[in-house]
N, C-alpha and C positions, 0 to 999 in steps of 0.2 A: 842679270840684274836680280832675279829672284834667289839665285844661289847665294849671293852675298847677303841678302836679307835673311835667308834661312839660317845661315851660319851665325849671323849677328844676334838672332832672336832665340837661338837654341837653348841657352841657359835660362832665359825667361820662360820658355815653353815647359822645360823640365820643372821649374819652380812652381808654375801654375798647376801642373799635373799633381805634384806632391801635395800642394795645398788642397786641391780638390779631393784627393784620396783620404788625406787625414781628416778633412771636414766630414766626409761621408762616414768614416769609421767612428767619429765622435758624436755626430749629430743624431744618427739613428737611435743608438742606445739612450742618449739624452732625451730625444723625443718620446721614446717609450716611457721613460721615468716620469717626465712631465705629464704625459697623457694619463697614466695610471694614478699619478698624484692628483690631477684635477678631477678624476672620477672617484677619488677616495671618499668613503662615507664615514671615516673614523671621526667620532665626536668625543673628545676626552671628557666633556661635561654632560654627556648624554644621559648618564644615570640621574643627574639632577634634573635635566629636562623632562625625563619620563616621570619623575616624582612630581614635579610641578604640574605637568599636564594631567596626570592621573588625579591630582587634587582638584584641578579645575573641572574635570569630568565628573568627579564624585559630587561636587557642589551642584553642578547642573542637574544631575540625576535626582539629587535630594530635593531641589526646587520643583522639578517636574512631578515628583511623588508627593508634594505638599509637606515634606518634612522640614523641621527647623534646622538651621545651620548655625553652628556656634563658632565664635571667633576666639580671640585671646581671652583668657580668664573665664572661659565658658560663657561669655556674653552672647546672647542670641542676636543674630544679625537680621536686619530687615531684608526684604526681598531684593531691593535695589542694591543694598550693600553686598549681599551675597552674589548677585549677578556681576557686580564690578570686581569682586574678588575672584570669581571664576574666570572672568576675562583676563585679569592680570596674571593668574596662574598659567593659563593657556598661552598667553603671550610670552611669558618667561620660558615656558617649556619649549615653544617653537624656536625661540632665540637660542637657547642652549643646545637644542638638538641640531640646529642649523650651523652651529659654530664648528666648522671642520677645518682646522688649521692647515693640514697638508693640502687640501683642495684650494684653500684661499691663497696660500703661498704660490702654488703652481699656476693658478689663474692670474695672479699678480705678475709673475715672471712673463707669462705670455702677453699680458696687456702691455707691459713695458717694452718688450722686444718688438711686438707688432705695431706699436704706436710711435716708435722713433725710427728715424732713418738709419740705415746701416753705417753710413759714413760717420754720423754722430756717435754711434756706439763704438766704432773703431777709434775715433779721437778720444772718447771718454776712457776706454781701456788703456790706450797708449800714453795719454797725458794726465788725465784727471785721477785715475786710480793710483798710479805711482806717487803723485803729489800728495794724495790723501794718506797713503800708507807711510810716506816719509815724515809727514807732519804729526802722525799719531804713534804708531807702534813699531815701524821698521824704517829707521833713517836711511839705510842703505838699499832699500827696495828698488829694484829696476825691472822693467818689463821690455824685453827686446821686441823689435818690430815684427818678427816672424811669429812669436808667441801671441802677441796682441792681435795679429791678423787671424791666426787660427782660432783663438778664443772668440773673436767677433763672429766669424763665419759659423762656428759650431753652435754658438748661442742662438744666432739668427735662424739657421736652418733647423735647429732642434725645436725651437718654439713653433715654427710653421709645421714641421713634421708632426709635432704633438697634436695639433688641431686636425691634421689629416688622419692620424691614427684614431683619435677620439671620434671623429665623424664616421669612420668606417666601422668601428666597434658598435657605436650606437645605432647604426643602420641595420645591423643584424636583428631580425625579428626577436622580440623579447619572449615570444611563445616558445622558441627553441630552448632558451635558457631555463624557463620555468618548467618545461617538460623534462629537461635533464635533471634539474634539482628535485623534481617530484619522484624520479626514479632512484634517488639516493646518491647521485653523482656529486662530488664535492665541487665547490665554486672554482677552485684552481683547475681541476680536470675539465670542467665545463668550458672555461675560458681557453684552455690549451687545445682541446680536441674538437670543440664545436664552434666557438665564437671566433677565435683568432684565424683559423684557416679561411673562413669566409671573409673576415676583415681584410686579410692580405690580398685576396682577389679584388676586393672592392677598392682598396687604397692604392694598388700598384700603379695605375696610370697617373694619379695625382702625385704619388711619391716620385716617380720618374720625372715628372714635370718640375717638381721642387728641386730635384738633383740638377736639372738643366739650368734652372734659375740660379742655383748656388754656384754652378760653374761660371756663369756669366757675371754674377755679382762679385766674384773674386777679383775682377778687374778694378773694382772700386778701391781695393786696398792699395793701389798704386799711389793714391793720394797721401798715404802714410809714408811712402818711400819704399814700399816692399819691392824687391827686384823681380817682379813677375813679368809676364809677357808684355803688358801694356806699358809698364815702366821702361822696359828695354826698348820697346818700339818708339816711345817718346824720345829717349836718349839718341837712338839711331837716326830718327828724323831730324832732330836738332843738329846732328853732326853732318848728315848727308843731304838733307832737304828732299829726300826721296819718299814723299808721303804716299804716293799711289801704290807702289810695290809693297811698302811696309804694311800699311793698314789692310791692303788686299790679302796679304798672307796671314795676318792676324785673324781676319774674318774667315778665311778658308780653314784655319786650324780649329776655330770654335765650331764652325759648321760640321767639320769632320767628326769631332768628339761628340757633339749633340746628336748627329745622325746615328753614330754607333749606339748611343744610349737609347735612342728611339727604336732601333732595330732589336736590341736586346729585350727591351720592354715588350715589343710586339710578340717576340718568340715566347717569352715567359707567359704572357696572357693566353696565347694559343695552347700551351701545355697545361695551364691551369684549368682551361675549359674542358679538357678531355676527362 
């Protein structure tokens, strides 16, 4: 009984493994990019923000010292007018210094991916995006089901991995970074040699857990018609009505793969503790 099921689901099993491997290869670099993007402090209008903020600080110091503050056309401002101007300058300064487009875009991507179901994302990429492209710039644009499934899984796993990486990096004590910078070590070397090795040890259990979730979530793509193991199992059950053996074997396959991942994770953690 099980031998027939195994031979029938062999193609779907291979497709699931390929999907999982490609997702891992794509999602981890994407997660790192989104992570460092969300932590980016680049502010293109920062020079204006610093200018406005310094103006506000100068007005505040002048008021504290009892000096007069001049406005446009050298008109002397009253104390209330000067305070209001100082507040406006500081507010504009904070706003411009806080405008970090790379960080905002990265956080927006994470917000979208984490806030919508994976199945909706899959249908959106497979149906909505091609329709939009055909109606605007590419009338012949098509997205095959395998590409749509891979993109969905990579985007989803990448967004969650980015938050895992960000949490691990931010959990490293800031005193270590400050001590490294005070010794003249560049920011890049500090991240590479001090922060990231510790962050890897911290994030490894959560990252392996995310890999297991991604493997199991790959079965959702059968709703798009992807010929992975659940799709093949459904077809086989519809043909033979052998639900017990079919779904038991599917469960055993996923248990075996996830167990291997957990064992590898445990061995890596032990080596990193040495």
